Biopython code that builds the backbone (N, CA, C, O; Angstrom):
import numpy as np
from Bio.PDB.StructureBuilder import StructureBuilder

atoms = [
    (1, "MET", "N", (-27.047, 10.811, -8.848)),
    (1, "MET", "CA", (-27.375, 11.808, -7.911)),
    (1, "MET", "C", (-26.859, 11.676, -6.464)),
    (1, "MET", "O", (-26.564, 12.620, -5.731)),
    (2, "LYS", "N", (-26.793, 10.317, -6.151)),
    (2, "LYS", "CA", (-26.206, 9.904, -4.856)),
    (2, "LYS", "C", (-24.713, 10.502, -4.643)),
    (2, "LYS", "O", (-24.312, 11.022, -3.602)),
    (3, "THR", "N", (-23.905, 10.307, -5.947)),
    (3, "THR", "CA", (-22.469, 10.640, -5.821)),
    (3, "THR", "C", (-22.472, 12.222, -5.717)),
    (3, "THR", "O", (-21.667, 12.737, -4.941)),
    (4, "LEU", "N", (-23.157, 12.860, -6.305)),
    (4, "LEU", "CA", (-23.203, 14.432, -6.315)),
    (4, "LEU", "C", (-23.555, 14.839, -4.931)),
    (4, "LEU", "O", (-22.892, 15.727, -4.395)),
    (5, "LEU", "N", (-24.593, 14.239, -4.271)),
    (5, "LEU", "CA", (-24.896, 14.588, -2.876)),
    (5, "LEU", "C", (-23.752, 14.260, -1.996)),
    (5, "LEU", "O", (-23.393, 15.124, -1.195)),
    (6, "ARG", "N", (-23.115, 13.097, -2.039)),
    (6, "ARG", "CA", (-22.072, 12.844, -1.321)),
    (6, "ARG", "C", (-20.855, 13.815, -1.368)),
    (6, "ARG", "O", (-20.293, 14.265, -0.370)),
    (7, "VAL", "N", (-20.528, 14.075, -2.644)),
    (7, "VAL", "CA", (-19.426, 15.124, -2.879)),
    (7, "VAL", "C", (-19.686, 16.376, -2.251)),
    (7, "VAL", "O", (-18.798, 16.913, -1.589)),
    (8, "LEU", "N", (-20.996, 16.986, -2.410)),
    (8, "LEU", "CA", (-21.386, 18.142, -1.851)),
    (8, "LEU", "C", (-21.307, 18.294, -0.383)),
    (8, "LEU", "O", (-20.928, 19.326, 0.170)),
    (9, "LEU", "N", (-21.718, 17.119, 0.276)),
    (9, "LEU", "CA", (-21.669, 16.946, 1.587)),
    (9, "LEU", "C", (-20.186, 17.068, 2.113)),
    (9, "LEU", "O", (-19.915, 17.829, 3.041)),
    (10, "MET", "N", (-19.262, 16.308, 1.500)),
    (10, "MET", "CA", (-17.932, 16.104, 1.903)),
    (10, "MET", "C", (-17.332, 17.672, 1.719)),
    (10, "MET", "O", (-16.670, 18.154, 2.638)),
    (11, "LEU", "N", (-17.555, 18.334, 0.664)),
    (11, "LEU", "CA", (-17.042, 19.677, 0.488)),
    (11, "LEU", "C", (-17.493, 20.663, 1.548)),
    (11, "LEU", "O", (-16.751, 21.526, 2.018)),
    (12, "PHE", "N", (-18.830, 20.469, 1.910)),
    (12, "PHE", "CA", (-19.400, 21.243, 2.999)),
    (12, "PHE", "C", (-18.698, 21.009, 4.132)),
    (12, "PHE", "O", (-18.241, 21.975, 4.743)),
    (13, "LEU", "N", (-18.505, 19.774, 4.575)),
    (13, "LEU", "CA", (-17.781, 19.424, 5.744)),
    (13, "LEU", "C", (-16.244, 19.904, 5.960)),
    (13, "LEU", "O", (-15.734, 20.329, 6.997)),
    (14, "ILE", "N", (-15.631, 19.708, 4.638)),
    (14, "ILE", "CA", (-14.242, 20.195, 4.544)),
    (14, "ILE", "C", (-14.170, 21.677, 4.794)),
    (14, "ILE", "O", (-13.366, 22.176, 5.580)),
    (15, "TYR", "N", (-15.035, 22.346, 4.100)),
    (15, "TYR", "CA", (-14.918, 23.793, 4.390)),
    (15, "TYR", "C", (-15.437, 24.624, 5.714)),
    (15, "TYR", "O", (-15.106, 25.776, 5.996)),
    (16, "CYS", "N", (-16.333, 23.769, 6.466)),
    (16, "CYS", "CA", (-16.627, 24.060, 7.717)),
    (16, "CYS", "C", (-15.666, 23.675, 8.949)),
    (16, "CYS", "O", (-15.756, 24.149, 10.081)),
    (17, "MET", "N", (-14.752, 22.750, 8.520)),
    (17, "MET", "CA", (-13.875, 22.302, 9.663)),
    (17, "MET", "C", (-13.035, 23.437, 10.330)),
    (17, "MET", "O", (-12.846, 23.472, 11.546)),
    (18, "PRO", "N", (-12.568, 24.319, 9.500)),
    (18, "PRO", "CA", (-11.715, 25.494, 10.260)),
    (18, "PRO", "C", (-12.597, 26.223, 11.238)),
    (18, "PRO", "O", (-12.086, 26.680, 12.261)),
    (19, "LEU", "N", (-13.859, 26.363, 11.008)),
    (19, "LEU", "CA", (-14.784, 27.228, 11.888)),
    (19, "LEU", "C", (-14.724, 26.501, 13.213)),
    (19, "LEU", "O", (-14.618, 27.166, 14.243)),
    (20, "VAL", "N", (-14.786, 25.149, 13.257)),
    (20, "VAL", "CA", (-15.122, 24.248, 14.349)),
    (20, "VAL", "C", (-13.754, 23.855, 15.118)),
    (20, "VAL", "O", (-13.754, 23.762, 16.345)),
    (21, "LEU", "N", (-12.724, 23.656, 14.442)),
    (21, "LEU", "CA", (-11.401, 23.298, 15.073)),
    (21, "LEU", "C", (-10.488, 24.504, 15.494)),
    (21, "LEU", "O", (-10.367, 25.481, 14.755)),
    (22, "HIS", "N", (-9.922, 24.417, 16.564)),
    (22, "HIS", "CA", (-9.117, 25.483, 17.162)),
    (22, "HIS", "C", (-7.873, 24.891, 17.807)),
    (22, "HIS", "O", (-7.977, 23.885, 18.510)),
    (23, "ALA", "N", (-6.777, 25.438, 17.607)),
    (23, "ALA", "CA", (-5.391, 25.072, 18.102)),
    (23, "ALA", "C", (-5.460, 24.966, 19.807)),
    (23, "ALA", "O", (-6.279, 25.730, 20.317)),
    (24, "GLN", "N", (-4.835, 24.266, 20.556)),
    (24, "GLN", "CA", (-4.721, 24.355, 22.025)),
    (24, "GLN", "C", (-3.914, 25.346, 22.460)),
    (24, "GLN", "O", (-2.849, 25.542, 21.874)),
    (25, "LEU", "N", (-4.269, 26.076, 23.484)),
    (25, "LEU", "CA", (-3.412, 27.030, 24.139)),
    (25, "LEU", "C", (-2.323, 26.399, 24.902)),
    (25, "LEU", "O", (-2.487, 25.254, 25.322)),
    (26, "GLU", "N", (-1.150, 27.080, 25.136)),
    (26, "GLU", "CA", (-0.041, 26.589, 25.723)),
    (26, "GLU", "C", (-0.405, 26.667, 27.263)),
    (26, "GLU", "O", (-0.878, 27.686, 27.767)),
    (27, "GLY", "N", (-0.136, 25.462, 27.990)),
    (27, "GLY", "CA", (-0.379, 25.393, 29.272)),
    (27, "GLY", "C", (0.922, 25.501, 29.997)),
    (27, "GLY", "O", (1.942, 25.751, 29.355)),
    (28, "PRO", "N", (0.961, 25.317, 31.403)),
    (28, "PRO", "CA", (2.121, 25.794, 32.316)),
    (28, "PRO", "C", (3.302, 24.830, 32.167)),
    (28, "PRO", "O", (4.424, 25.184, 32.529)),
    (29, "GLY", "N", (3.052, 23.504, 31.591)),
    (29, "GLY", "CA", (4.098, 22.534, 31.492)),
    (29, "GLY", "C", (4.394, 22.316, 30.015)),
    (29, "GLY", "O", (5.166, 21.414, 29.691)),
    (30, "ASP", "N", (3.780, 23.151, 29.039)),
    (30, "ASP", "CA", (4.062, 22.784, 27.672)),
    (30, "ASP", "C", (5.373, 23.384, 27.254)),
    (30, "ASP", "O", (5.711, 24.472, 27.719)),
    (31, "ASP", "N", (6.124, 22.736, 26.406)),
    (31, "ASP", "CA", (7.461, 23.147, 25.913)),
    (31, "ASP", "C", (7.184, 23.568, 24.530)),
    (31, "ASP", "O", (6.848, 22.674, 23.753)),
    (32, "PRO", "N", (7.271, 24.836, 24.063)),
    (32, "PRO", "CA", (6.848, 25.253, 22.740)),
    (32, "PRO", "C", (8.028, 24.722, 21.734)),
    (32, "PRO", "O", (7.827, 24.491, 20.542)),
    (33, "ASP", "N", (9.204, 24.574, 22.351)),
    (33, "ASP", "CA", (10.453, 24.187, 21.442)),
    (33, "ASP", "C", (10.517, 22.709, 21.369)),
    (33, "ASP", "O", (11.610, 22.296, 20.981)),
    (34, "ALA", "N", (9.669, 21.843, 21.630)),
    (34, "ALA", "CA", (9.687, 20.417, 21.630)),
    (34, "ALA", "C", (10.039, 20.013, 20.191)),
    (34, "ALA", "O", (9.540, 20.570, 19.213)),
    (35, "PRO", "N", (10.959, 18.978, 20.118)),
    (35, "PRO", "CA", (11.379, 18.421, 18.748)),
    (35, "PRO", "C", (10.202, 17.597, 18.303)),
    (35, "PRO", "O", (9.410, 17.096, 19.101)),
    (36, "ILE", "N", (10.112, 17.466, 16.903)),
    (36, "ILE", "CA", (9.122, 16.609, 16.149)),
    (36, "ILE", "C", (9.842, 15.634, 15.385)),
    (36, "ILE", "O", (9.430, 15.356, 14.259)),
    (37, "ASP", "N", (10.924, 15.046, 15.878)),
    (37, "ASP", "CA", (11.772, 14.267, 15.144)),
    (37, "ASP", "C", (11.369, 12.847, 15.362)),
    (37, "ASP", "O", (11.781, 12.003, 14.566)),
    (38, "GLY", "N", (10.668, 12.525, 16.276)),
    (38, "GLY", "CA", (10.417, 11.034, 16.539)),
    (38, "GLY", "C", (9.873, 10.218, 15.408)),
    (38, "GLY", "O", (10.348, 9.115, 15.139)),
    (39, "GLY", "N", (8.855, 10.765, 14.727)),
    (39, "GLY", "CA", (8.213, 9.942, 13.683)),
    (39, "GLY", "C", (9.128, 9.929, 12.435)),
    (39, "GLY", "O", (9.165, 8.941, 11.703)),
    (40, "ILE", "N", (9.878, 11.054, 12.197)),
    (40, "ILE", "CA", (10.555, 11.052, 10.886)),
    (40, "ILE", "C", (11.809, 9.981, 10.990)),
    (40, "ILE", "O", (12.176, 9.414, 9.961)),
    (41, "SER", "N", (12.416, 9.733, 12.170)),
    (41, "SER", "CA", (13.538, 8.930, 12.203)),
    (41, "SER", "C", (13.053, 7.490, 12.097)),
    (41, "SER", "O", (13.757, 6.647, 11.540)),
    (42, "ILE", "N", (11.848, 7.184, 12.625)),
    (42, "ILE", "CA", (11.355, 5.935, 12.520)),
    (42, "ILE", "C", (10.854, 5.471, 11.152)),
    (42, "ILE", "O", (10.828, 4.294, 10.790)),
    (43, "LEU", "N", (10.405, 6.674, 10.332)),
    (43, "LEU", "CA", (9.958, 6.425, 8.907)),
    (43, "LEU", "C", (11.370, 6.215, 8.304)),
    (43, "LEU", "O", (11.453, 5.169, 7.660)),
    (44, "LEU", "N", (12.541, 6.986, 8.361)),
    (44, "LEU", "CA", (13.888, 6.818, 7.698)),
    (44, "LEU", "C", (14.261, 5.493, 7.952)),
    (44, "LEU", "O", (14.627, 4.796, 7.006)),
    (45, "ALA", "N", (14.226, 5.057, 9.052)),
    (45, "ALA", "CA", (14.812, 3.607, 9.372)),
    (45, "ALA", "C", (14.053, 2.646, 8.759)),
    (45, "ALA", "O", (14.680, 1.709, 8.264)),
    (46, "ALA", "N", (12.687, 2.644, 8.656)),
    (46, "ALA", "CA", (11.913, 1.858, 8.058)),
    (46, "ALA", "C", (12.234, 1.847, 6.545)),
    (46, "ALA", "O", (12.379, 0.778, 5.952)),
    (47, "GLY", "N", (12.338, 2.967, 5.962)),
    (47, "GLY", "CA", (12.632, 2.997, 4.448)),
    (47, "GLY", "C", (13.981, 2.529, 4.162)),
    (47, "GLY", "O", (14.150, 1.892, 3.122)),
    (48, "ILE", "N", (14.998, 2.763, 4.965)),
    (48, "ILE", "CA", (16.381, 2.102, 4.743)),
    (48, "ILE", "C", (16.170, 0.522, 4.822)),
    (48, "ILE", "O", (16.625, -0.185, 3.923)),
    (49, "GLY", "N", (15.474, -0.034, 5.908)),
    (49, "GLY", "CA", (15.320, -1.339, 6.014)),
    (49, "GLY", "C", (14.594, -2.086, 4.758)),
    (49, "GLY", "O", (14.923, -3.184, 4.310)),
    (50, "TYR", "N", (13.611, -1.315, 4.320)),
    (50, "TYR", "CA", (12.770, -1.690, 3.088)),
    (50, "TYR", "C", (13.683, -1.859, 1.862)),
    (50, "TYR", "O", (13.582, -2.813, 1.091)),
    (51, "GLY", "N", (14.624, -0.821, 1.731)),
    (51, "GLY", "CA", (15.533, -0.808, 0.615)),
    (51, "GLY", "C", (16.505, -1.881, 0.613)),
    (51, "GLY", "O", (16.760, -2.448, -0.450)),
    (52, "VAL", "N", (17.118, -2.245, 1.774)),
    (52, "VAL", "CA", (17.963, -3.236, 1.941)),
    (52, "VAL", "C", (17.252, -4.497, 1.570)),
    (52, "VAL", "O", (17.774, -5.219, 0.720)),
    (53, "LYS", "N", (16.093, -4.845, 2.129)),
    (53, "LYS", "CA", (15.318, -6.008, 1.838)),
    (53, "LYS", "C", (15.155, -6.061, 0.370)),
    (53, "LYS", "O", (15.461, -7.119, -0.180)),
    (54, "LYS", "N", (14.725, -5.092, -0.340)),
    (54, "LYS", "CA", (14.392, -5.171, -1.724)),
    (54, "LYS", "C", (15.842, -5.566, -2.622)),
    (54, "LYS", "O", (15.901, -6.323, -3.591)),
    (55, "GLY", "N", (16.744, -4.962, -2.110)),
    (55, "GLY", "CA", (18.144, -5.152, -2.730)),
    (55, "GLY", "C", (18.455, -6.700, -2.675)),
    (55, "GLY", "O", (18.769, -7.355, -3.669)),
    (56, "TYR", "N", (18.332, -7.204, -1.409)),
    (56, "TYR", "CA", (18.546, -8.582, -1.134)),
    (56, "TYR", "C", (17.807, -9.555, -1.872)),
    (56, "TYR", "O", (18.328, -10.595, -2.276)),
    (57, "GLU", "N", (16.559, -9.241, -2.071)),
    (57, "GLU", "CA", (15.711, -9.977, -2.889)),
    (57, "GLU", "C", (16.047, -9.971, -4.361)),
    (57, "GLU", "O", (15.996, -11.017, -5.009)),
    (58, "LYS", "N", (16.377, -8.861, -4.886)),
    (58, "LYS", "CA", (16.980, -8.708, -6.240)),
    (58, "LYS", "C", (18.155, -9.526, -6.488)),
    (58, "LYS", "O", (18.248, -10.209, -7.508)),
    (59, "LYS", "N", (19.149, -9.479, -5.501)),
    (59, "LYS", "CA", (20.254, -10.173, -5.577)),
    (59, "LYS", "C", (20.216, -11.670, -5.726)),
    (59, "LYS", "O", (20.943, -12.328, -6.470)),
    (60, "GLN", "N", (19.176, -12.174, -4.839)),
    (60, "GLN", "CA", (18.985, -13.531, -4.862)),
    (60, "GLN", "C", (18.345, -13.983, -6.068)),
    (60, "GLN", "O", (18.641, -15.044, -6.618)),
    (61, "LYS", "N", (17.408, -13.128, -6.509)),
    (61, "LYS", "CA", (16.661, -13.456, -7.819)),
    (61, "LYS", "C", (17.631, -13.551, -8.952)),
    (61, "LYS", "O", (17.500, -14.437, -9.797)),
    (62, "ALA", "N", (18.658, -12.622, -9.009)),
    (62, "ALA", "CA", (19.680, -12.685, -10.028)),
    (62, "ALA", "C", (20.408, -13.886, -10.071)),
    (62, "ALA", "O", (20.727, -14.491, -11.095)),
    (63, "LYS", "N", (20.704, -14.263, -8.689)),
    (63, "LYS", "CA", (21.753, -15.488, -8.501)),
    (63, "LYS", "C", (20.924, -16.776, -8.883)),
    (63, "LYS", "O", (21.507, -17.767, -9.324)),
    (64, "THR", "N", (19.532, -16.747, -8.703)),
    (64, "THR", "CA", (18.770, -17.918, -9.033)),
    (64, "THR", "C", (18.654, -17.991, -10.443)),
    (64, "THR", "O", (18.583, -19.100, -10.974)),
    (65, "ASN", "N", (18.623, -16.895, -11.156)),
    (65, "ASN", "CA", (18.410, -16.920, -12.621)),
    (65, "ASN", "C", (19.733, -17.267, -13.252)),
    (65, "ASN", "O", (19.647, -17.839, -14.339)),
    (66, "ASP", "N", (20.954, -17.032, -12.777)),
    (66, "ASP", "CA", (22.181, -17.326, -13.318)),
    (66, "ASP", "C", (22.312, -18.911, -13.201)),
    (66, "ASP", "O", (22.643, -19.584, -14.178)),
    (67, "VAL", "N", (22.054, -19.437, -12.036)),
    (67, "VAL", "CA", (22.188, -20.777, -11.687)),
    (67, "VAL", "C", (21.184, -21.596, -12.856)),
    (67, "VAL", "O", (21.662, -22.508, -13.530)),
    (68, "LEU", "N", (20.085, -21.262, -12.972)),
    (68, "LEU", "CA", (19.021, -21.813, -13.925)),
    (68, "LEU", "C", (19.444, -21.725, -15.422)),
    (68, "LEU", "O", (19.045, -22.568, -16.226)),
    (69, "GLU", "N", (20.264, -20.685, -15.791)),
    (69, "GLU", "CA", (20.632, -20.470, -17.014)),
    (69, "GLU", "C", (21.836, -21.454, -17.492)),
    (69, "GLU", "O", (21.988, -21.786, -18.668)),
    (70, "LYS", "N", (22.591, -21.836, -16.520)),
    (70, "LYS", "CA", (23.864, -22.621, -16.781)),
    (70, "LYS", "C", (23.406, -24.062, -16.777)),
    (70, "LYS", "O", (24.219, -24.968, -16.965)),
]
sb = StructureBuilder()
sb.init_structure("model")
sb.init_model(0)
sb.init_chain("A")
sb.init_seg("    ")
for serial, (resi, resn, name, xyz) in enumerate(atoms, 1):
    if name == "N":
        sb.init_residue(resn, " ", resi, " ")
    sb.init_atom(name, np.array(xyz, "f"), 0.0, 1.0, " ", f" {name:<3s}", serial, name[0])
structure = sb.get_structure()
């Protein structure tokens, strides 16, 4: 019963959010054509770094296995 009550409460809150939340109006100093690239480039760089790290680890593991087999 508690789970059903929690689910119903969450659904109610999710459906009521659009009624309460509104977008901000443009002010005198706001630039409507501002780029949104900042976060994407950071995520891309982190993904490339993670891929390089995983590739290096895989190469080291293969090298270690080759040495142990000989």
